[in-house]
DORODO-405715 format. One line per 8 residues: number of its first residue (from 0); their letters; for each residue x, y, z of C-alpha. Coordinates in pm, 1 decimal. Layout:
NUM) a) X/Y/Z | ... $
***
This chain:
0) evaitplg) 6086.0/14087.3/2086.9 | 6059.4/13687.6/2029.1 | 5796.6/13446.5/1968.0 | 5830.5/13021.2/1999.4 | 5697.2/12855.7/1685.6 | 5816.2/12613.5/1427.9 | 6029.0/12744.9/1110.4 | 5974.6/12436.0/911.7 $
8) tpsvpama) 6327.0/12445.8/711.9 | 6545.3/12366.0/686.3 | 6591.4/12018.0/905.9 | 6784.4/12192.5/1184.1 | 6591.1/12348.9/1445.8 | 6549.2/12691.3/1387.2 | 6636.5/13012.4/1620.6 | 6648.6/13394.9/1506.4 $
16) vvrpasrl) 6584.0/13752.9/1650.4 | 6511.3/14050.4/1444.2 | 6458.9/14371.7/1530.9 | 6280.0/14565.1/1246.7 | 6333.7/14910.3/1197.1 | 5988.2/15008.2/1269.5 | 6001.3/14853.3/1587.7 | 6322.9/14990.0/1705.0 $
24) laaalasc) 6144.9/15341.0/1597.1 | 5824.9/15279.0/1790.9 | 6018.9/15148.2/2080.0 | 6249.6/15470.2/2095.1 | 5950.6/15682.1/2087.3 | 5750.6/15511.4/2350.7 | 6079.7/15545.3/2550.4 | 6098.9/15934.3/2488.4 $
32) aagaapps) 5717.9/15945.4/2592.0 | 5781.1/15791.8/2899.7 | 6062.2/16041.5/2994.7 | 6444.4/16026.9/3111.5 | 6508.9/15645.8/3252.7 | 6797.3/15527.0/3455.7 | 7054.4/15314.9/3312.8 | 6945.5/14920.5/3285.0 $
40) fwpkydgl) 7270.3/14789.0/3385.2 | 7513.2/14844.2/3704.3 | 7580.4/15054.7/3914.5 | 7258.5/15227.7/4011.7 | 7243.4/15568.4/4137.1 | 7024.5/15760.7/4417.8 | 6978.9/16075.8/4587.6 | 7141.5/16386.2/4442.7 $
48) rkvevldg) 7345.7/16138.1/4207.6 | 7074.9/16176.6/3919.6 | 7158.3/15994.2/3570.6 | 6937.7/15956.5/3278.8 | 6998.9/15784.8/2948.4 | 6983.9/16003.1/2618.0 | 6880.6/15729.2/2419.9 | 6609.1/15737.1/2153.4 $
56) vwkfgfhh) 6565.4/15891.7/1842.8 | 6814.2/16117.2/1740.4 | 6881.7/16324.1/1407.4 | 7121.8/16171.4/1136.6 | 7322.3/16195.6/880.5 | 7606.0/16020.0/679.2 | 7877.9/16194.2/506.1 | 8258.5/16167.6/376.4 $
64) fdsmdpaf) 8456.7/16469.3/479.4 | 8755.1/16479.0/721.5 | 8636.3/16401.6/1053.1 | 8950.9/16575.5/1191.1 | 8889.7/16926.6/1025.1 | 8918.3/17163.6/1268.8 | 8686.0/17424.7/1108.4 | 8390.6/17147.0/1113.1 $
72) apgaaelt) 8078.1/17362.9/1236.6 | 7809.3/17115.8/1350.7 | 7531.6/17374.8/1375.6 | 7436.0/17324.6/1022.3 | 7094.1/17170.7/1033.6 | 7178.8/17001.9/654.0 | 7436.3/16769.9/869.0 | 7145.7/16588.4/1018.5 $
80) pnstvvps) 6829.1/16557.1/758.9 | 6730.7/16191.8/854.2 | 6642.1/16034.6/1197.2 | 6825.6/15720.5/1356.0 | 6815.1/15526.0/1706.0 | 7055.0/15542.3/1953.2 | 7214.3/15301.4/2046.2 | 7259.8/15166.1/1689.1 $
88) tmdaappg) 7520.8/15051.0/1405.6 | 7565.6/15321.7/1125.6 | 7681.6/15085.1/884.7 | 7458.1/14771.8/947.3 | 7448.1/14532.1/621.6 | 7346.1/14192.2/548.5 | 7624.4/13914.9/547.9 | 7833.1/13924.3/238.3 $
96) fpgrrgvg) 7768.6/14310.4/176.7 | 8010.9/14584.7/290.2 | 7849.6/14835.1/516.2 | 7892.0/15183.6/466.8 | 8240.7/15368.6/585.9 | 8250.8/15736.9/643.6 | 8133.5/15989.0/908.1 | 7791.2/15978.4/1086.2 $
104) vfrtsfql) 7653.4/16320.1/1270.7 | 7439.7/16243.2/1536.1 | 7232.3/16531.7/1711.0 | 6989.1/16523.2/1992.7 | 6925.4/16790.2/2301.1 | 6943.7/16784.5/2673.7 | 6828.4/16947.7/2976.7 | 7073.9/17005.0/3239.9 $
112) egrgrlqf) 7101.3/17255.1/3584.5 | 7452.0/17350.0/3665.0 | 7759.1/17117.5/3578.3 | 7732.6/16757.9/3404.9 | 7911.2/16486.7/3270.8 | 7827.7/16273.5/2929.5 | 7944.6/15938.1/2931.0 | 7933.2/15738.0/2610.5 $
120) macsfycr) 7970.0/15332.7/2650.2 | 8082.8/15290.6/2318.9 | 8109.4/15533.0/2039.6 | 8290.9/15395.7/1718.4 | 8583.6/15436.0/1579.1 | 8661.6/15792.4/1627.9 | 8415.8/16041.0/1798.9 | 8400.3/16404.6/1842.1 $
128) vfvdgrel) 8194.0/16559.9/2095.8 | 8007.6/16884.0/2061.3 | 7771.3/17100.1/2327.0 | 7595.6/17404.6/2188.2 | 7841.9/17423.5/1907.2 | 8155.8/17382.5/2123.8 | 8398.6/17089.0/2072.7 | 8457.5/16943.4/2424.7 $
136) gdhraggf) 8645.6/16613.6/2338.7 | 8721.6/16339.0/2147.4 | 8808.0/15961.0/2166.4 | 9052.3/15766.2/1999.6 | 9131.7/15463.6/2222.7 | 8938.4/15216.6/2035.5 | 8546.6/15246.2/1971.4 | 8413.9/14967.9/2268.1 $
144) spfvidvp) 8554.4/15143.2/2515.7 | 8343.1/15394.6/2782.6 | 8502.5/15760.1/2813.4 | 8345.3/16075.7/2938.1 | 8316.0/16442.4/2872.3 | 8253.5/16707.2/3124.1 | 7999.2/16953.3/3036.9 | 8091.7/17300.8/3210.3 $
152) aagsnlas) 7750.0/17475.3/3372.4 | 7609.3/17754.3/3146.6 | 7432.1/17907.0/3460.9 | 7245.4/17783.9/3792.9 | 6909.8/17743.3/3592.5 | 6772.2/17432.9/3414.4 | 6876.1/17492.8/3039.7 | 6877.7/17307.2/2727.8 $
160) helvvlad) 7151.7/17216.5/2543.6 | 7199.6/17089.1/2201.6 | 7473.7/16788.9/2164.7 | 7632.5/16682.6/1848.8 | 7810.8/16390.1/1801.8 | 8071.5/16309.2/1488.7 | 8132.2/15954.5/1425.9 | 8411.1/15826.4/1189.2 $
168) nrfnhtta) 8442.5/15461.2/1120.8 | 8675.9/15467.3/861.9 | 9059.1/15292.3/931.3 | 9290.5/15548.9/976.8 | 9618.5/15526.2/1189.2 | 9583.8/15890.2/1326.1 | 9185.4/15875.2/1408.3 | 9125.3/15487.5/1532.8 $
176) plhtggdf) 9517.7/15385.8/1578.7 | 9360.4/15084.5/1785.4 | 9155.2/14978.4/1489.2 | 9387.4/14718.1/1355.5 | 9188.4/14505.0/1174.0 | 9090.7/14137.8/1257.5 | 8852.0/13879.1/1134.1 | 8518.8/14052.3/1178.4 $
184) wcfggilr) 8358.6/14349.0/1094.7 | 8418.7/14652.8/1290.1 | 8088.5/14826.4/1340.3 | 8063.8/15238.2/1384.9 | 7823.9/15466.4/1516.0 | 7698.0/15514.5/1892.2 | 7694.6/15140.5/1950.4 | 7584.1/15158.3/2350.4 $
192) svllhklp) 7426.4/15379.2/2569.0 | 7478.3/15755.3/2602.8 | 7450.9/15882.4/2976.1 | 7413.3/16213.9/3117.9 | 7537.8/16271.0/3499.7 | 7464.0/16558.1/3698.7 | 7751.0/16670.7/3863.3 | 7758.9/16885.6/4212.3 $
200) ddsaqawp) 7746.1/17297.2/4152.9 | 8038.3/17295.2/4385.5 | 8341.3/17146.3/4265.0 | 8454.9/17149.4/4637.1 | 8173.2/16895.8/4716.1 | 8275.8/16523.5/4672.2 | 8018.0/16267.9/4511.5 | 8074.6/15903.8/4466.1 $
208) wrayvfpg) 8182.6/15835.5/4104.0 | 8245.7/15455.0/4154.8 | 8326.3/15222.4/4434.0 | 8535.1/14964.0/4363.9 | 8512.9/14626.4/4586.8 | 8847.3/14393.8/4596.4 | 8810.2/14102.6/4795.4 | 9010.3/14035.3/5136.1 $
216) kvfgdvsi) 9229.0/13755.8/5280.1 | 8958.1/13627.8/5490.8 | 8593.1/13541.7/5351.7 | 8348.9/13847.0/5347.3 | 8610.2/14082.9/5419.7 | 8684.9/14355.0/5158.4 | 8861.3/14711.3/5063.8 | 8678.2/14953.3/4872.7 $
224) nisvtdgs) 8826.6/15199.6/4683.7 | 8677.9/15505.6/4595.1 | 8678.9/15766.2/4310.0 | 8471.9/16085.4/4322.7 | 8310.0/16331.0/4063.0 | 8636.3/16550.7/4052.2 | 8923.4/16382.6/3978.8 | 9143.3/16664.6/4163.9 $
232) fagevlys) 8971.0/16671.7/4473.7 | 9165.8/16661.6/4798.1 | 8998.4/16653.5/5148.0 | 8828.6/16449.5/5425.6 | 8454.0/16356.1/5351.8 | 8211.9/16198.3/5558.1 | 8044.4/15877.3/5427.7 | 7775.6/15628.9/5492.7 $
240) lqfdsger) 7776.2/15280.1/5334.5 | 7547.3/15019.2/5326.6 | 7580.8/14634.9/5254.6 | 7282.7/14485.6/5041.1 | 6974.5/14616.3/5321.3 | 7165.6/14602.9/5627.2 | 7275.2/14859.0/5855.8 | 7444.4/15191.2/5737.0 $
248) iqgslvva) 7761.8/15231.0/5847.0 | 7891.3/15595.7/5901.4 | 8278.2/15709.7/5888.6 | 8511.6/15946.2/5729.9 | 8741.2/15906.8/5408.6 | 9074.6/16079.8/5356.1 | 9075.3/16183.4/4965.7 | 9360.8/16258.9/4777.3 $
256) ggrgvipr) 9348.7/16329.4/4390.7 | 9004.0/16229.3/4375.3 | 9092.6/15900.2/4509.4 | 9005.0/15708.6/4876.2 | 9067.5/15339.5/5028.4 | 8858.3/15179.6/5292.1 | 9109.4/14945.8/5350.3 | 8868.9/14692.7/5539.6 $
264) msvpkpra) 8516.1/14607.1/5609.9 | 8305.3/14308.8/5663.7 | 8016.8/14225.7/5450.6 | 7735.9/14081.2/5662.2 | 7614.6/13766.2/5579.6 | 7846.1/13726.2/5340.6 | 7751.2/13470.8/5045.7 | 8006.0/13328.5/4763.3 $
272) wnlkdpql) 7981.4/13391.4/4395.8 | 8070.7/13084.7/4212.5 | 8007.8/12908.5/3885.2 | 7686.8/12689.8/4011.9 | 7536.4/12944.0/4257.7 | 7608.0/13333.0/4167.6 | 7537.6/13485.1/4493.7 | 7547.3/13889.9/4452.5 $
280) htltltmn) 7574.6/14153.6/4681.2 | 7532.9/14547.1/4680.6 | 7709.0/14833.9/4815.6 | 7541.3/15155.8/4852.8 | 7814.8/15458.2/4930.0 | 7658.9/15807.2/5033.6 | 7850.4/16117.1/5025.4 | 7679.0/16478.1/5067.5 $
288) gasiverf) 7348.3/16319.7/4973.6 | 7436.5/16175.7/4662.6 | 7458.0/15781.4/4634.9 | 7579.6/15512.1/4380.6 | 7495.0/15158.2/4427.9 | 7724.4/14895.1/4274.7 | 7672.4/14508.2/4250.7 | 7974.4/14280.3/4346.9 $
296) glrtwgtd) 8040.7/13906.8/4424.1 | 8266.3/13780.5/4724.6 | 8465.2/13525.1/4477.9 | 8858.7/13478.3/4455.6 | 9033.4/13336.7/4138.0 | 9386.9/13186.6/4197.5 | 9633.0/12914.3/4099.5 | 9714.2/12603.0/4218.9 $
304) ksaaritl) 10049.0/12589.9/4197.3 | 10124.9/12260.2/4210.7 | 9916.5/12134.7/3953.0 | 9923.9/12481.6/3723.0 | 9541.6/12486.8/3740.1 | 9300.0/12781.4/3771.6 | 9094.2/12761.3/4110.4 | 8778.5/12933.7/4197.8 $
312) ngkivklh) 8735.4/13011.5/4571.6 | 9045.1/12754.3/4634.9 | 8885.0/12506.4/4423.4 | 9014.8/12363.6/4102.1 | 8794.0/12426.8/3819.2 | 8778.1/12327.4/3440.8 | 8624.3/12577.8/3242.0 | 8489.1/12521.6/2908.2 $
320) gwnhhtqw) 8266.6/12734.6/2663.9 | 8286.1/12956.7/2328.0 | 8422.8/13305.1/2231.2 | 8154.3/13569.3/2160.3 | 8136.5/13851.1/1962.1 | 7871.9/14126.7/2007.9 | 7680.7/14124.5/1663.7 | 7293.0/14032.6/1596.6 $
328) peaggvga) 7045.5/14091.4/1340.2 | 6951.3/14444.0/1310.5 | 6775.3/14664.9/1104.6 | 6946.5/14671.4/762.9 | 7149.3/14390.0/839.3 | 7406.0/14293.4/1093.2 | 7451.6/14496.8/1396.9 | 7683.9/14560.7/1757.9 $
336) agtesqld) 7395.7/14713.5/1908.6 | 7176.9/14388.5/2053.9 | 6843.4/14428.7/2218.1 | 6804.8/14328.7/2570.1 | 6604.1/14032.6/2426.0 | 6882.4/13910.2/2203.7 | 7129.2/13926.5/2474.7 | 6892.9/13683.8/2675.0 $
344) vdiallle) 6871.8/13489.2/2383.2 | 7267.5/13425.8/2396.1 | 7291.2/13376.6/2760.5 | 6990.1/13106.2/2737.9 | 7188.9/12939.1/2435.8 | 7503.8/12920.5/2615.0 | 7334.5/12798.0/2929.8 | 7150.6/12518.3/2738.8 $
352) gganyirg) 7503.4/12426.7/2552.6 | 7636.2/12384.3/2924.4 | 7904.9/12656.1/2920.4 | 8055.5/12827.5/3204.5 | 8319.8/13020.2/3036.4 | 8317.5/13294.6/2808.2 | 8576.3/13479.4/2613.2 | 8463.4/13850.6/2436.7 $
360) ghypqdqr) 8666.3/13901.8/2151.0 | 8788.4/14133.6/2058.3 | 8714.4/14436.4/2260.6 | 8581.0/14594.6/2584.5 | 8205.1/14418.0/2674.7 | 7844.1/14571.3/2685.7 | 7796.2/14613.7/3061.7 | 7404.2/14465.5/3019.6 $
368) wldrlden) 7628.5/14166.8/2861.2 | 7867.9/14167.0/3169.9 | 7562.6/14215.2/3422.7 | 7407.8/13866.3/3282.5 | 7722.1/13662.0/3296.6 | 7767.2/13791.5/3687.7 | 7393.7/13658.6/3721.1 | 7445.4/13346.2/3560.2 $
376) gfamweet) 7751.3/13214.6/3695.8 | 7979.8/13253.0/3387.6 | 8370.6/13319.1/3386.9 | 8478.1/13606.1/3144.7 | 8739.8/13694.2/2964.1 | 8750.0/14089.4/2868.5 | 9015.5/14230.6/2650.7 | 9121.6/14545.3/2480.6 $
384) lgpgvhad) 9050.4/14615.0/2093.2 | 9405.3/14585.3/1903.9 | 9418.3/14259.6/1733.7 | 9710.1/14136.6/1494.9 | 9907.1/14376.6/1623.9 | 10291.4/14434.0/1495.3 | 10601.2/14478.8/1681.2 | 10620.9/14841.8/1491.1 $
392) nlqdwaff) 10275.5/14933.7/1709.6 | 10406.1/14783.9/2033.0 | 10703.5/15043.4/1994.9 | 10501.5/15331.1/1902.9 | 10499.5/15484.0/2232.2 | 10370.7/15843.5/2136.4 | 10040.7/15688.8/1985.5 | 9972.9/15333.4/1981.4 $
400) mkyqlqqi) 10073.2/15221.0/2307.2 | 9963.2/15577.8/2444.4 | 9603.0/15482.9/2368.1 | 9632.7/15123.8/2392.1 | 9711.9/15222.4/2774.6 | 9435.0/15452.0/2793.6 | 9193.8/15212.8/2652.2 | 9287.5/14951.3/2929.2 $
408) demilqsl) 9218.9/15195.0/3198.6 | 8848.6/15251.9/3062.8 | 8799.7/14905.9/3033.6 | 8913.9/14815.7/3358.2 | 8746.7/15094.9/3548.2 | 8442.6/15031.1/3392.2 | 8411.0/14679.7/3419.1 | 8599.2/14609.9/3785.2 $
416) nhpsimtw) 8323.3/14491.8/3980.9 | 8179.1/14221.9/3753.6 | 8277.8/13910.5/3936.3 | 8241.6/13699.4/3624.7 | 8538.3/13875.1/3508.5 | 8863.8/13638.4/3560.9 | 9114.0/13776.7/3313.5 | 9196.4/14088.4/3145.3 $
424) gffneges) 9356.9/14028.1/2832.1 | 9523.4/14245.4/2513.3 | 9668.7/14179.6/2193.3 | 9483.3/13880.2/2010.9 | 9742.5/13716.9/1790.8 | 10001.5/13970.3/1811.1 | 10340.2/13946.2/1693.0 | 10465.3/13806.2/2019.2 $
432) snpkscrg) 10737.3/13604.5/1835.2 | 10922.8/13913.5/1835.1 | 11157.7/14039.5/2081.6 | 11102.8/14384.0/2015.6 | 10728.1/14306.3/2099.0 | 10775.2/14219.4/2449.2 | 10813.9/14603.3/2596.4 | 10494.4/14689.2/2500.8 $
440) yaaaadrv) 10335.3/14353.1/2611.3 | 10518.3/14408.1/2969.9 | 10374.9/14778.0/2970.5 | 10029.8/14634.2/2897.3 | 10060.5/14404.3/3154.0 | 10204.7/14618.6/3424.8 | 9916.1/14893.0/3353.4 | 9661.1/14593.6/3441.1 $
448) lsldqtrf) 9824.8/14513.1/3765.8 | 9874.1/14860.9/3851.5 | 9444.9/14865.5/3850.7 | 9379.9/14536.2/3971.0 | 9605.7/14213.3/4099.3 | 9308.1/14017.0/4147.8 | 9261.6/13856.4/3797.4 | 9467.5/13695.7/3551.8 $
456) vtwasntr) 9639.4/13889.0/3246.5 | 9707.7/13709.8/2940.7 | 9666.5/13731.1/2558.5 | 9562.4/13490.1/2280.5 | 9890.1/13386.7/2127.8 | 9896.0/13211.5/1795.4 | 10258.5/13194.4/1841.4 | 10230.4/12965.2/2098.0 $
464) qrdvclkh) 10589.9/12789.2/2148.3 | 10778.1/13048.0/1967.0 | 10629.8/13316.6/2204.7 | 10904.1/13509.5/2370.5 | 10689.2/13735.0/2599.2 | 10509.4/13468.4/2780.3 | 10670.4/13570.6/3121.8 | 10458.1/13875.0/3132.7 $
472) atlisfnn) 10148.8/13661.0/3139.1 | 9975.0/13528.0/3459.1 | 9774.5/13289.6/3258.0 | 9905.4/13177.2/2908.8 | 9647.9/13112.1/2657.9 | 9684.8/12975.6/2301.7 | 9508.8/12971.6/1966.2 | 9525.2/12703.4/1740.1 $
480) ypgwyshp) 9327.6/12487.4/1476.5 | 9453.3/12142.2/1459.2 | 9276.6/11986.1/1184.8 | 9161.0/12283.9/1024.3 | 9393.2/12543.3/908.8 | 9706.1/12280.2/1040.0 | 9642.7/11885.4/948.9 | 9321.9/11937.2/776.2 $
488) gnlrepar) 9133.9/11606.9/748.9 | 9309.3/11416.3/1049.5 | 9084.9/11384.2/1349.0 | 9377.2/11292.2/1558.4 | 9550.6/11639.0/1535.0 | 9398.1/11794.9/1789.0 | 9444.9/11574.9/2050.1 | 9842.6/11599.3/1960.8 $
496) awtadasw) 9866.6/11938.2/1901.0 | 9708.5/12027.2/2222.9 | 9860.6/11757.8/2443.6 | 10210.6/11868.3/2330.3 | 10125.3/12260.4/2382.0 | 9997.2/12199.0/2712.3 | 10292.3/11956.7/2842.0 | 10539.7/12243.6/2693.4 $
504) vrtkfpqv) 10370.8/12503.4/2903.6 | 10393.1/12296.1/3193.8 | 10774.3/12263.3/3168.8 | 10837.5/12595.4/3069.3 | 10650.7/12765.4/3318.5 | 10537.3/12471.3/3555.3 | 10306.1/12697.6/3804.1 | 10121.9/12923.5/3508.3 $
512) piviaetg) 9808.7/12772.7/3384.1 | 9712.9/12713.9/3010.5 | 9403.6/12782.4/2835.1 | 9291.8/12714.5/2505.2 | 9170.4/13073.6/2366.1 | 9076.9/12983.7/2007.1 | 9023.0/12602.2/1889.1 | 8773.3/12490.8/1589.4 $
520) aggvyews) 8650.6/12435.2/1278.0 | 8442.0/12574.7/1012.2 | 8049.4/12415.0/935.5 | 7826.1/12576.0/664.3 | 7477.0/12596.1/820.4 | 7287.6/12428.9/481.2 | 7520.6/12133.4/484.5 | 7384.9/11962.7/777.1 $
528) dnatdakw) 7279.4/11657.6/598.8 | 7545.8/11525.9/453.4 | 7696.8/11174.6/486.2 | 8021.6/11264.9/443.3 | 8279.6/11464.5/663.2 | 8437.4/11690.1/362.0 | 8565.0/12012.1/496.0 | 8280.0/12278.7/532.8 $
536) tvkyqsei) 8031.8/12011.7/625.5 | 7878.1/12033.7/991.0 | 7964.3/11653.8/1004.4 | 8368.4/11764.5/1026.4 | 8301.3/12062.5/1225.8 | 8128.7/11816.5/1489.3 | 8423.4/11584.3/1476.8 | 8680.2/11840.4/1500.4 $
544) laadvdva) 8523.4/12044.9/1770.9 | 8452.0/11687.2/1971.0 | 8811.0/11615.6/1948.3 | 8884.2/11949.9/2051.8 | 8689.9/11933.2/2381.8 | 8759.9/11612.3/2482.2 | 9133.1/11668.0/2487.9 | 9061.4/12012.7/2668.3 $
552) lsnsnisg) 8794.8/11824.3/2929.2 | 9047.8/11520.9/3004.2 | 9420.9/11671.5/3005.7 | 9472.1/11753.5/3361.1 | 9751.9/12052.3/3240.3 | 9475.4/12241.9/3060.9 | 9280.2/12500.5/3275.7 | 8964.4/12571.0/3015.0 $
560) vtlwhffd) 8901.3/12588.7/2657.6 | 8668.8/12861.9/2455.9 | 8611.1/12709.6/2095.2 | 8622.4/12976.8/1819.6 | 8319.1/13085.5/1793.3 | 7958.4/13037.1/1962.8 | 7806.3/13189.7/1629.3 | 7889.5/13259.8/1284.0 $
568) fkiddkpt) 7955.9/13621.0/1246.6 | 7988.5/13858.0/964.4 | 8392.3/13914.6/850.3 | 8625.9/14223.4/784.0 | 8615.7/14450.3/486.7 | 8833.7/14274.3/232.3 | 8673.2/13911.9/237.7 | 8365.0/14048.0/281.9 $
576) kecgpcdl) 8447.6/14231.8/-102.2 | 8597.8/13958.5/-196.1 | 8351.9/13694.6/-113.7 | 8018.1/13849.5/-123.4 | 7665.4/13662.6/-30.4 | 7535.5/13332.7/-70.5 | 7235.5/13264.6/-347.6 | 6943.5/13273.5/-114.6 $
584) vqgsdppv) 6640.7/13079.7/-121.6 | 6374.3/13338.7/-261.3 | 6142.6/13438.0/39.1 | 6342.9/13236.9/313.5 | 6296.1/13441.9/633.7 | 6520.7/13397.2/826.4 | 6781.2/13353.6/500.6 | 6869.0/13016.2/386.2 $
592) cqyvnvsc) 7133.5/12961.0/98.9 | 7049.4/12736.0/-194.4 | 7396.4/12760.8/-296.6 | 7742.4/12809.6/-125.3 | 8047.8/12918.6/-275.4 | 8321.0/12722.4/-12.4 | 8636.0/12830.0/-257.3 | 8627.4/13137.7/-103.3 $
600) prpkglnn) 8769.0/13139.9/262.0 | 8451.5/13277.8/419.8 | 8169.9/13170.0/259.0 | 7860.2/13363.2/295.5 | 8067.0/13637.3/387.1 | 8073.3/13502.4/695.9 | 8319.8/13304.2/959.3 | 8119.7/12979.0/997.0 $
608) kgvvdfwr) 8268.8/12851.0/1289.1 | 7972.0/12906.1/1521.2 | 7770.5/12588.4/1629.8 | 7480.4/12791.6/1573.2 | 7439.8/13022.7/1238.3 | 7447.0/13393.4/1280.5 | 7074.8/13377.1/1342.5 | 7141.9/13160.1/1589.2 $
616) rkkasfdv) 6988.2/12840.0/1429.9 | 7140.0/12530.0/1587.1 | 7396.0/12308.3/1364.0 | 7453.3/11978.6/1471.0 | 7769.3/12023.2/1610.8 | 7585.2/12259.8/1903.1 | 7423.8/11914.1/2063.1 | 7780.9/11737.0/2021.9 $
624) vaekyrka) 7924.8/12000.7/2221.2 | 7656.5/12051.5/2479.6 | 7658.1/11733.7/2564.6 | 8033.5/11703.3/2665.4 | 8023.1/12030.0/2834.5 | 7687.4/11943.8/3061.0 | 7846.5/11590.7/3154.2 | 8176.5/11755.8/3245.2 $
632) qntdrpss) 7990.1/11977.8/3522.9 | 7731.7/11747.0/3597.2 | 7435.8/11924.5/3470.0 | 7091.2/11851.7/3311.2 | 6990.1/11964.8/2976.0 | 6773.9/12320.2/3022.8 | 6490.8/12338.1/2807.2 | 6555.5/12383.9/2449.2 $
640) vsivwv) 6611.2/12746.6/2304.9 | 6418.6/12726.4/1934.7 | 6313.6/13102.6/1923.1 | 6232.1/13246.4/1559.2 | 6198.1/13562.3/1400.5 | 5866.3/13747.5/1466.0 $
***
């Protein structure tokens, strides 16, 4: 819930969103009273293809036992003495305070007639799934990628089943191999929706699971890659399909290994998706009375090889925006389960800031967020979890790479129809200067291209000109913080450093585009009115960001920039414990710090590089960047967003 009202203090316009525990619970109870609901995000379902969301109030308990104990018995009532809302974050805590690490046990019930499939959109870190006391599966491939667990039939009649989910948010090489750290708090719990899919009673009957729409060489032509609910199905299937609200087209499809392809179809009255006019189409595919409705956009990402620049629909584009974590105010502190209104607020702020490009750091994204990017004309970079990986990880084929490749599959096969996605990424700031790492980079790139050759493959490299694996990237992306970490205080350094890197890439890889994946500087929100531009002041932050943006927009070798970061965000475990919170002004809501210790590398327990603070209150740097971004795309400033706590 949001309201537009003045905050009064401090002097910078304020904006924040809150989700009190009482309102979370009330909303969940209202949802339960209204009955099972379909997903709010795409794809949609119709006919026999019944899907319901299991979100709401679940029983819950928090513990510290061995989550891999093979003797774990989920039936004991004392495991779940409390209640919580799903989705939510089980380790939510305010900035500067470490969240709890351990094992959450979640319990609910559902009704199912025949066979079903549970789909977890994000369960973090390590999760085990039990139905009626029987373990049906687990997930180790990162806490942010969707996964499915099939539920066998318990007879032909409608039956009630108990679902227990164990979620362990402790760092552990065995249970959570892809949680390699990173400068952000890795949240635990059931972070996104849980869906229950009804499956056909007869496994020999094919229902559509997904229909992926790929652009053809001629505008309006598409190919459709179809997967059915049974991955082992083989045979001929009759189908009907419909674009938008047009005529139904009948046909037959040969399916092998649960997959089939319709090689060419023409979309009636095709409309192009682009950054300024993001037109969208739908495809309804029906088999045996079961329908799935996919949304897609007609667009083509590419490269002008003569200029080594990114193109959209054949035209060179300049991309500019921010990195964006999934963190918001949540009951008890900071969480990763954003509400619909919180997602809307961030979109509104990004539009006000003149952005057309978002990098999702550093894990697969919420489908609700990607839907909004599609609708608002943003280019998007989605990447897998696994920041700061070392050469040892990238040579661990039996374990780390096994789950990394699984995560790539899960991310792409969930997000493939989003036209906003321009780039698939992995291994943020990995050890790409070590030749021993390159086989891992090559395997990840090859896995991406085996699923999708219509988008770019990249990673954010902080080794830059020392990176020896770049031949495996179709888009080169560098992280660097000139004027902040290197040559602090030198406002000319961003132009020098980024010009040098872009020139090097153009020389070494003359047909490959380059983007700036991360750059920026910190600015403490409360230090907004300083006359000097000392480190940590918003004045100095604004000067560095202005220099970064100026070179990114003016340099013809640079295709785009995503500043680090859009908002101040909660940091990882060690510096959270080292830095702690700031001293707060008593009674301030949202919080205002009266004293900030900047001798700590992460003051206030936050990464302070945002142009808005954690509660989405704007810093002066927001307007500095927004003016340059809007001028670059020749757009007027939309209405200012000033949403505060209620």
